[in-house]
Structure formats: C-alpha cells, structure tokens
C-alpha positions in Angstrom: 106.7 82.8 118.3 103.6 80.8 118.7 101.9 82.4 115.8 104.9 81.9 113.5 105.2 78.2 114.5 101.4 77.6 114.2 101.0 79.4 110.9 104.0 78.0 109.0 104.6 74.6 110.4 104.3 72.4 107.4 102.4 69.1 107.9 100.9 70.1 111.2 99.1 73.3 110.5 95.9 73.8 108.5 97.0 77.4 107.9 100.3 76.7 106.1 98.9 76.9 102.6 96.8 80.0 103.4 100.0 81.7 104.7 102.0 80.7 101.6 99.3 81.9 99.3 99.0 85.2 101.1 102.8 85.6 100.7 102.6 84.9 97.0 99.7 87.2 96.4 101.2 90.1 98.4 104.5 89.6 96.6 102.8 89.8 93.2 100.9 93.0 93.9 102.5 96.0 92.2 104.5 98.7 94.0 104.5 102.3 93.0 108.1 103.4 92.8 107.1 107.0 93.7 105.6 105.9 97.0 108.2 103.5 98.4 108.3 105.3 101.8 104.6 104.8 102.4 105.0 101.2 101.2 107.7 100.6 103.8 105.5 102.3 106.4 102.7 99.9 105.6 105.1 96.9 106.0 106.1 98.1 109.4 102.5 98.6 110.3 101.7 95.0 109.4 104.7 93.8 111.4 103.5 95.8 114.4 100.1 94.1 114.1 101.8 90.8 114.0 103.9 91.7 117.1 101.0 92.9 119.1 99.0 89.8 118.2 101.9 87.6 119.2 102.5 89.3 122.6 98.8 89.5 123.5 98.2 85.9 122.5 101.3 84.7 124.4 100.4 86.6 127.6 96.8 85.6 127.6 97.4 82.0 126.9 100.0 81.7 129.7 98.8 84.0 132.5 95.1 84.8 131.9 92.3 82.4 131.2 90.8 83.5 127.9 88.5 81.8 125.4 90.0 79.8 122.6 87.9 81.9 120.1 89.9 85.0 120.9 93.2 83.1 120.6 92.2 81.7 117.2 91.2 85.2 116.1 94.6 86.6 117.3 96.3 83.7 115.5 94.5 84.5 112.2 95.1 88.2 112.4 98.7 87.9 113.4 99.4 85.2 110.8 97.8 87.2 108.0 99.8 90.3 109.0 103.0 88.3 109.1 102.3 86.8 105.7 101.6 90.2 104.2 104.8 91.5 105.8 107.0 88.8 104.3 105.4 89.1 100.8 105.5 92.9 100.6 109.1 93.0 102.0 110.1 90.6 99.3 108.4 92.7 96.6 109.8 96.0 97.9 113.3 94.6 98.0 112.9 93.4 94.4 111.6 96.8 93.3 114.3 98.6 95.1 117.3 96.6 94.0 116.2 95.3 90.6 114.1 98.3 89.6 111.2 96.1 88.4 108.2 98.2 87.5 105.5 95.5 87.7 
C-alpha cells in the first residue's frame, strides 16, 4: 500500500494532483459499448501492473538494497496504473448501469 499512500496522500504528496487529473481524464474518455469485455480486460491489466509495482517496490525497499531511482520509477508506473484503473472503472460502471454513450 506504499504506492497508494504516496500517490494519493493529500498535502504530503507531489503526485496527488497528477493522480487526480489522470483519474478525471481516464473517466472522461469514451467507452465503446460493443467492446465492454475488452475494456474490463484492460482495467484488470492496469490493476495487475499496479499490483506488481506495489509488490516489487515493497519487497525491494524492505529486503534488498536498490537505488531510489528504481523505486521512484515503480512509484510512478504503479500510481499511473492505479489512477487509470480507478478512472476507467468509474467510466465503465457509468456506461454499464446508466447506458451513457459518451
């Protein structure tokens, strides 16, 4: 949960506004109703990228000495994937339940 706390902790994180803006942009992108299964697959792929970044970053920071550059890279990749996952999930749920075509 280090990426989640670092990415979205308001007031202490420089990445908070980047994360919120990625969520908003990914939620506003249109969804093709004919390809909902592939859209859900993409959301799961983004979540898997976040999970791998979280696990690798946690293991490396606790048990293996690794450069801070790699940890920041994992933080950025995982946080971006998490933001896209949240935004696209919100958009897909709106499309599914409300039937919006935007």
